[in-house]
N, C-alpha and C positions, 0 to 999 in steps of 0.2 A: 940510371932502374928502380934505385930504390925507389925516389922522387915518384915514377909512377904506379907503385907498388902502396905509398902511401899515398898519392891520392883513387888512386884503386881501392884501398880499404877505409879512402875517410865515403868517398861514391858510396859506400857500400852503409859507410856504417848510415850514414845521411838516409839509406836507403827502409835503412829498416826501420829505422825513427818515422819516419815518416807512413810510414805502413802502419805501424801501430797507431800510431796522431786522428791519421786523418780517415772518413770515411771505409767504405768500398765505392761508395759512387766514383770520389774521388780519385780512386790505388791509378786504377791506367794515363789516368793525368799530369799526376807525383812521377811518376814517370817516366815518364816523354819528359818533362818538370829538371830527372838529377844526371840523366842522359843526354842531356841537347846541350853539348855549352856551344855550341856552336848559334846559340836563343841566341837571340839580343835583350832583354829588358824591359823595354819595350813596346817586344811582344808578347809577351811570355802571359798565359792564362791570369797568372791570380796576377797581376796589374790589374786586371779588371773586376777582381771586389771587392778593391779599395776605394779604382774614380768610379766615380759618376757615369757618367755618357747625356749628357746635354744635347738637345737636339737641337741644331741651330735655327734662327729665329732672324727675319728680316724684318723686323722693327724691335726699338728703343719699348724697351721693359716698361718708365715711360704712357706710350703711344697707348697699350695694347689692357693694362691697369687702372692707367687714369681715368675720370669724370672727361668726356670727351663736350656735357653743355656747356663746360667748368673755364675757365684758362686759372681758377685762382692758386694761391700760390700760396704754402703755407710754412712759417717761421715759429718753432718750436724751441726761448730759454733755457738753458740752463746758473742761475747763478747760485754757485756756494758762498752766503754772505756769513759775514762775524759772526760771534754772541752774538755778545755782545748789544750789534748792531742789526736784528730784524725788523727789531721792534718801527725807528728812524727810518731801515729803510722802506718798510710795507710804506710806510705812513709817505717819503712819496711820491712815493708809483703810482701810491692814488692820488695822489695831487697833480702829474702830469703824465697817468698817461694815461685818462680817461678825454682826456682835450689829445690830443691826438690822431686817437677814437672819435669825438665829434666833428670832429674839422673835417665838415666836406672836401678838402685843398685834397688831404691825405687819402687818395686811396690806398686805405687799408683798416683793417676794425679789426682793435680787439676780441681775440673769443674765447678767455678766458687766464685769468690769472692770481696764483694760490701758491701757500707754501704746505708743504711735505710735513705731512703727520707722522705716518709709519717710513719706510725707508729711509735713504741719507738727509740727515738731521738740517736743520739752520734752510734749506736750503728752497730760491721760487720756483719754480716754471709758468711758464708766462706764454700765449700761443697766438700770435699772428698771424692774420686771413690778406692776402694783398689781392682784391683783385684786377687780373691781369695780367697776373705773372710776373715775371723779369721783370719787364718792362716800370710794372707798377710798382718792384721793391726795390729797381731803379730812383728812380723816379720820389720816394720817402724818403730815400737817405739824402739824397740832393737835395731838397728843401729841409731836413730837420739837420744842418749840417752847417744851413743860415736860420734857422729857429734858438735865438741866448737864450730862451725859457730849457730846450731841452739838452742844451749843453750845461749852462749849468748846474741841471738836472745829472747827465752823467760822469761830472766829474763829482760831486759828491757822492756819489754812485760808486765810482771807484775806487772810493776812500773806503768802500765796507764792508769791498767781496774778498771773497776769498780767487773765487776765481768762478771761471762762465767758462760754456761752451753754447755753440744752436747747428745747429743740422732746420735742409730749408725740405719742406716735404709737402710729397703730394694726396689726392687722394684719392683714396678705391674709392670704384667706377660701382660698388657693392654695399657703401656702405649710407650712412645717415649725412648728412651735413653739417655738419653742427651749428642748433640758432638755440639762442639768449633760451634762459628757464629763470625758472621761481627754485627755493629752494623753501626749506636746509637742504642740501642737501652734501654729502664727500665727497670724490670724487677718487679714479681710479684709475692712471695710468697702468700702463701692460705693456712691454718693450721686448719688442723678440731682437735679436743678435742671427739671422739668417745665414745659413755657409753658403758661402760665395757660391751664385753661382744658382741659385732658388725661390730666387724672388717669383717666377715665373710660373712654377707648380704652385708654393705658398697661393698667391693670388687663383689661381685654376681652380685647384678643392673647394675654395672657399667660390670660385663663382660657379661651382658646378654642384656644387650641396645647395647657391641659392636659388641660383639656374631651373635644378629639378625641382626640388618644396619648395618655391617661389615668396624667397628670399625669409626660406624656416629656420634655417645660421643661424641668421639674426637678431627673427626670433624669437629661436631660445631661451636671449637672453636682454627680450625685452620684452613680458611676460609686466613690468614697469614702468614701459617709452627709458629704458638703462643704459643704452648704447646711444654715442652720444660722437665720433668723429672711426676713422682709424684713416689712417696714412703711412704709407714709405718717401722712406730718406731720399734724396735725391741726389743732397751735397752738403756735406756737415763722414759723420760714421753712414756708412756703407752697409745696406744691407742690412733693413733697421723699419723694422714694425711697430709703429704706439696703435696701442686700439685705447680707445677712451671709454670711460662709462661712470656714470651716475646711478649711487643707491645711499637711498636715505639714511643709513647708520651699517656698523660691522655690521648683525646681525641677516639684515636682509643681504647687502649681498652676500655675505654662509650660507644662506637657502635659499634664493636664483641658484647659485655657480647650486650647489648638489640637485635644484631642482630640476634640472640640462643636462645632466646625467643616463636620468628614467625619457625621455626625449626621440624619440625613431629620429636617427641622422648624425645628432652632437657626439658620442661614442666613436663617429667613421672619419667625422674630421677631425676629433684629438689625435684617432688617429695614422691619420699619413699627414698631420701634420708637423706632430711632434717630432722627427726625427728630420728633422730642412732646421735643427731651432740652434745656433750653437747657445745660447747664454739668455736667461729672458729673468725679469725685475718685473717689480710690481710695486708701486707705490702708492699712495696713500694721502688726501691732495682735499686742503680746506679751501675752499673759496675766501680771496677777501671780498669784502665789503662793495668795494664796485666793480668785483666780475659780474660779464654777461652770464654768466656761469654761474646761477644760484643751485 
């Protein structure tokens, strides 16, 4: 008897608290929730407030979002270098990496190589493209294992590094393909960690604006040909999106970003994509002298 009285008082207290805290439109459902002890937690209406329902898909994200006309695969490398070794690291990279890039026996291209200027310090960033996808990547890796100069380079490089990581990426169908450009430029790599399950939504919002406005969303930030490339991860840290931009200097970057807000449609794109993001990071990077992107 005492237990039933306590449960009744607890239910009444909870009901009163919910009634005071909840909007009037939610009270009927909240009353039902407090009085229905047999309803399973999974079926409660509260779950629908916190769990986003994802429409079932019949194809992989890579097939829905990537360019159909190419089979390019990209590798993005982040090398955290010992501060006292950065100059020596840059020197050996500029000696060895262009040789791989220029050798026709390797189905790969060095898209760009940089040092981070603002963001994580003493960091090198390399972007490679493999023409032919995963088979090309495998072919290059197998050949490099037989390349004595590269093996010596890797051994020397390992003594200069604190840590390193990489990601395999595909390029979005609605973004430019990175091509060599003259400088001088600074580059911004904007990296977005999306909420799991939201990559299709991210791509759809961008694609919707691009299709409806005939690439206006990209052109918002292309008054001076700023857009370099857009990618999403396949291996490594998943649900990652990377946008690569080029600017003449930091003030030009600021002016272009501010001007984008005055163009119709940009604020809509930001409004719908920001809630999909868990974390975001911006790196300002300076290209090495041998980088095809200057």
